[in-house]
TIRO-2110 file (N, C-alpha, C; in Angstrom, 1 decimal):
// TIRO-2110
97.8, 100.9, 95.3, N, 1, A
98.8, 100.4, 95.8, CA, 1, A
98.9, 98.9, 96.4, C, 1, A
97.5, 98.4, 96.5, N, 2, A
97.6, 97.3, 96.6, CA, 2, A
98.5, 96.3, 95.8, C, 2, A
98.0, 96.6, 94.5, N, 3, A
98.4, 95.9, 93.0, CA, 3, A
100.1, 96.2, 93.2, C, 3, A
100.5, 97.3, 93.4, N, 4, A
101.9, 97.5, 93.6, CA, 4, A
102.6, 96.6, 94.8, C, 4, A
102.2, 96.6, 95.9, N, 5, A
102.5, 95.7, 96.8, CA, 5, A
102.6, 94.4, 96.5, C, 5, A
101.5, 94.0, 96.0, N, 6, A
101.3, 92.4, 95.7, CA, 6, A
102.2, 92.1, 94.5, C, 6, A
102.7, 92.9, 93.7, N, 7, A
103.2, 92.7, 92.5, CA, 7, A
104.6, 92.5, 93.0, C, 7, A
105.1, 93.7, 93.7, N, 8, A
106.6, 93.7, 94.2, CA, 8, A
106.7, 92.5, 95.2, C, 8, A
106.2, 91.8, 96.0, N, 9, A
106.0, 90.7, 96.6, CA, 9, A
106.1, 89.8, 96.0, C, 9, A
105.2, 89.6, 94.7, N, 10, A
105.3, 88.5, 93.7, CA, 10, A
106.8, 88.4, 92.9, C, 10, A
107.4, 89.5, 92.8, N, 11, A
108.8, 89.6, 92.3, CA, 11, A
109.8, 88.9, 93.3, C, 11, A
109.4, 89.6, 94.5, N, 12, A
110.7, 88.8, 95.5, CA, 12, A
110.6, 87.5, 95.4, C, 12, A
109.1, 86.5, 95.4, N, 13, A
108.8, 85.4, 95.6, CA, 13, A
109.6, 84.9, 94.1, C, 13, A
109.2, 85.2, 93.2, N, 14, A
110.0, 84.9, 92.2, CA, 14, A
111.5, 84.6, 91.8, C, 14, A
112.0, 85.9, 92.6, N, 15, A
113.3, 86.0, 92.6, CA, 15, A
113.9, 84.6, 93.3, C, 15, A
113.3, 84.5, 94.7, N, 16, A
113.3, 83.6, 95.3, CA, 16, A
113.3, 82.1, 94.5, C, 16, A
112.4, 82.1, 94.0, N, 17, A
112.1, 80.8, 93.2, CA, 17, A
112.9, 80.4, 92.1, C, 17, A
113.6, 81.4, 91.8, N, 18, A
114.6, 81.0, 90.5, CA, 18, A
115.8, 80.7, 91.2, C, 18, A
116.3, 81.0, 92.7, N, 19, A
117.3, 80.3, 93.1, CA, 19, A
117.3, 78.8, 93.7, C, 19, A
116.0, 78.8, 94.2, N, 20, A
115.7, 77.3, 94.9, CA, 20, A
114.1, 76.8, 94.3, C, 20, A
114.1, 75.9, 93.7, N, 21, A
113.1, 75.1, 93.0, CA, 21, A
111.8, 74.8, 94.3, C, 21, A
110.9, 75.8, 94.6, N, 22, A
110.0, 75.3, 95.6, CA, 22, A
108.6, 75.9, 95.2, C, 22, A
108.1, 75.2, 93.9, N, 23, A
106.9, 75.8, 93.6, CA, 23, A
105.9, 75.8, 94.4, C, 23, A
105.5, 74.8, 95.0, N, 24, A
104.3, 74.6, 95.7, CA, 24, A
104.3, 75.7, 97.2, C, 24, A
105.7, 76.0, 97.6, N, 25, A
105.8, 77.2, 98.3, CA, 25, A
105.5, 78.3, 98.0, C, 25, A
106.0, 78.3, 96.7, N, 26, A
105.6, 79.7, 95.7, CA, 26, A
104.5, 80.1, 95.7, C, 26, A
103.4, 79.4, 95.1, N, 27, A
102.0, 79.6, 94.8, CA, 27, A
101.4, 79.4, 96.4, C, 27, A
101.9, 78.8, 97.3, N, 28, A
101.1, 78.5, 98.4, CA, 28, A
101.1, 79.9, 99.1, C, 28, A
102.1, 81.0, 98.8, N, 29, A
102.4, 82.1, 99.5, CA, 29, A
101.6, 83.3, 98.9, C, 29, A
101.0, 83.1, 97.9, N, 30, A
100.5, 84.2, 97.1, CA, 30, A
99.3, 84.9, 98.1, C, 30, A
98.6, 83.9, 98.5, N, 31, A
97.4, 84.3, 99.1, CA, 31, A
97.7, 85.2, 100.6, C, 31, A
98.6, 84.7, 101.2, N, 32, A
98.8, 85.5, 102.2, CA, 32, A
99.6, 86.7, 101.9, C, 32, A
100.5, 86.7, 101.0, N, 33, A
101.2, 87.8, 100.8, CA, 33, A
100.1, 88.8, 99.8, C, 33, A
99.1, 88.5, 99.6, N, 34, A
98.1, 89.3, 99.0, CA, 34, A
97.3, 90.0, 99.8, C, 34, A
97.1, 89.3, 101.2, N, 35, A
96.4, 89.9, 102.2, CA, 35, A
97.5, 91.0, 103.1, C, 35, A
98.8, 90.4, 102.9, N, 36, A
99.5, 91.2, 103.5, CA, 36, A
99.9, 92.6, 103.0, C, 36, A
99.6, 92.7, 101.4, N, 37, A
99.8, 93.7, 100.7, CA, 37, A
98.7, 94.6, 101.0, C, 37, A
97.6, 94.1, 101.1, N, 38, A
96.4, 94.8, 101.3, CA, 38, A
96.4, 95.7, 102.7, C, 38, A
96.8, 94.7, 103.9, N, 39, A
97.0, 95.5, 104.9, CA, 39, A
98.4, 96.8, 104.7, C, 39, A
99.4, 96.4, 104.2, N, 40, A
100.1, 97.5, 104.1, CA, 40, A
99.6, 98.6, 103.4, C, 40, A
98.9, 98.5, 102.0, N, 41, A
98.3, 99.7, 101.5, CA, 41, A
97.4, 100.4, 102.3, C, 41, A
96.7, 99.7, 102.9, N, 42, A
95.6, 100.4, 103.9, CA, 42, A
96.2, 101.1, 105.0, C, 42, A
97.3, 100.8, 105.2, N, 43, A
98.2, 101.6, 106.4, CA, 43, A
98.6, 102.8, 105.7, C, 43, A
99.4, 102.7, 104.4, N, 44, A
99.8, 103.8, 103.9, CA, 44, A
98.7, 104.8, 103.7, C, 44, A
97.7, 104.3, 103.1, N, 45, A
96.3, 104.9, 102.7, CA, 45, A
96.0, 105.9, 104.0, C, 45, A
95.8, 105.2, 105.0, N, 46, A
95.5, 105.9, 106.3, CA, 46, A
96.2, 106.9, 106.9, C, 46, A
97.6, 106.8, 106.5, N, 47, A
98.7, 107.4, 106.9, CA, 47, A
98.6, 108.9, 106.0, C, 47, A
98.1, 108.9, 104.8, N, 48, A
98.2, 109.8, 103.9, CA, 48, A
96.7, 110.5, 104.1, C, 48, A
95.6, 110.1, 104.1, N, 49, A
94.3, 110.4, 104.4, CA, 49, A
94.1, 111.7, 104.9, C, 49, A
94.7, 111.8, 106.1, N, 50, A
94.5, 113.4, 107.2, CA, 50, A
95.1, 114.2, 106.0, C, 50, A
96.2, 114.2, 105.5, N, 51, A
96.8, 115.3, 104.7, CA, 51, A
96.1, 115.5, 103.5, C, 51, A
95.3, 114.6, 102.8, N, 52, A
94.5, 114.6, 101.6, CA, 52, A
93.5, 115.4, 102.0, C, 52, A
92.8, 115.0, 103.3, N, 53, A
91.3, 115.9, 103.5, CA, 53, A
91.6, 117.4, 103.7, C, 53, A
92.9, 117.6, 104.6, N, 54, A
93.2, 119.1, 104.6, CA, 54, A
93.2, 119.6, 103.5, C, 54, A
94.1, 119.0, 102.6, N, 55, A
94.4, 119.8, 101.4, CA, 55, A
93.1, 120.2, 100.4, C, 55, A
92.1, 118.8, 100.8, N, 56, A
90.7, 119.4, 100.1, CA, 56, A
90.0, 120.2, 100.7, C, 56, A
90.0, 120.6, 102.1, N, 57, A
89.4, 121.6, 102.7, CA, 57, A
89.9, 123.0, 102.6, C, 57, A
91.4, 123.0, 102.6, N, 58, A
92.0, 124.2, 102.3, CA, 58, A
91.7, 124.8, 100.8, C, 58, A
91.7, 123.6, 99.8, N, 59, A
91.6, 124.0, 98.6, CA, 59, A
90.0, 124.7, 98.2, C, 59, A
89.2, 124.1, 99.0, N, 60, A
87.8, 124.5, 99.1, CA, 60, A
87.4, 125.6, 99.7, C, 60, A
88.3, 126.0, 100.7, N, 61, A
88.1, 127.2, 101.1, CA, 61, A
88.9, 128.6, 100.5, C, 61, A
89.9, 128.3, 99.6, N, 62, A
90.5, 129.3, 98.9, CA, 62, A
89.7, 129.3, 97.6, C, 62, A
89.2, 128.6, 97.0, N, 63, A
88.2, 128.4, 95.9, CA, 63, A
87.0, 129.4, 96.3, C, 63, A
86.6, 129.5, 97.7, N, 64, A
85.5, 129.9, 97.7, CA, 64, A
85.7, 131.9, 98.2, C, 64, A
87.2, 132.1, 98.6, N, 65, A
87.3, 133.2, 98.9, CA, 65, A
88.0, 134.0, 97.4, C, 65, A
88.3, 132.9, 96.8, N, 66, A
88.8, 133.9, 95.4, CA, 66, A
88.2, 132.9, 94.2, C, 66, A
86.6, 133.4, 93.7, N, 67, A
86.0, 133.0, 92.6, CA, 67, A
86.6, 133.3, 91.4, C, 67, A
86.3, 132.8, 90.3, N, 68, A
86.6, 132.6, 89.2, CA, 68, A
85.9, 133.8, 88.2, C, 68, A
86.9, 134.5, 87.4, N, 69, A
86.3, 136.1, 86.9, CA, 69, A
85.7, 135.3, 85.6, C, 69, A
86.1, 134.2, 84.9, N, 70, A
85.3, 133.9, 83.9, CA, 70, A
84.6, 132.5, 83.9, C, 70, A
83.9, 132.2, 82.9, N, 71, A
83.3, 130.8, 83.5, CA, 71, A
84.5, 129.9, 82.8, C, 71, A
84.7, 128.4, 83.3, N, 72, A
85.2, 127.5, 82.8, CA, 72, A
84.7, 126.8, 81.9, C, 72, A
85.2, 126.5, 80.7, N, 73, A
84.8, 125.4, 79.5, CA, 73, A
86.1, 124.8, 78.9, C, 73, A
86.2, 124.0, 78.4, N, 74, A
87.0, 123.2, 77.7, CA, 74, A
86.4, 122.3, 76.6, C, 74, A
87.4, 121.4, 76.0, N, 75, A
87.3, 120.8, 74.8, CA, 75, A
86.1, 119.8, 75.0, C, 75, A
86.3, 119.4, 76.7, N, 76, A
85.4, 118.3, 76.8, CA, 76, A
83.8, 118.7, 77.1, C, 76, A
83.5, 120.0, 77.3, N, 77, A
82.4, 120.5, 77.5, CA, 77, A
81.4, 120.4, 76.3, C, 77, A
82.1, 120.4, 75.0, N, 78, A
81.4, 120.7, 73.9, CA, 78, A
81.0, 119.2, 73.5, C, 78, A
81.5, 118.2, 73.7, N, 79, A
81.1, 116.8, 73.5, CA, 79, A
79.6, 116.6, 73.6, C, 79, A
END
């Protein structure tokens, strides 16, 4: 998510750069933009973390109550 936010901010800055030549301003803002993107990604992650943990707990409980009838195997097991 951090990479997506940072790239999106980079695209916005480059679009602004195309309108007006401010090369020093563009490259000077990439550091703070990366930090801002990291905080936004952390915020989104902490927002979805409780839902993901709850889903994991519910899935674990369901698998405990409904064991598999046959062993699970696939193509990668024979490698």
